[in-house]
Steps between C-alpha positions, in 0.01 A plus 500: 500500500702329229317676217635851578850358540472320167376814326786699654752238389368497144504881484855509636615244246337698220682816605832318537459330163455840334824630654836468323677167543784646709429301814839459660445422865123506472436129453730387778363766736143409410557133583663577833243766587210277400617216721571732791164674459319166488651385828455841664123505479393369158602817315699331226397736220584809703833344598576416138433856386713645780776247429499590133528871578785442745680258267481747212632781722786282621593400143505866392727590792742221412505604135564860598793398722652286224479787248686750715859584415769431763531869588129524585381663177248329274601388153364669194 
């Protein structure tokens, strides 16, 4: 049972390593998601992937809010 999980983890790491290095929010979300997934049924890898996706989304939303002008229009 550990072999498919290990293969999945290696494949996921290979895909992530090929992606650009803009990982704001991903690492922190992956750690939290991995720990939560581990304790919620030994699904640490799945939790880490989901945490990374959520962390990245949250970081993008924060960046978007910081880049908006006070009158609600985006900067150029």
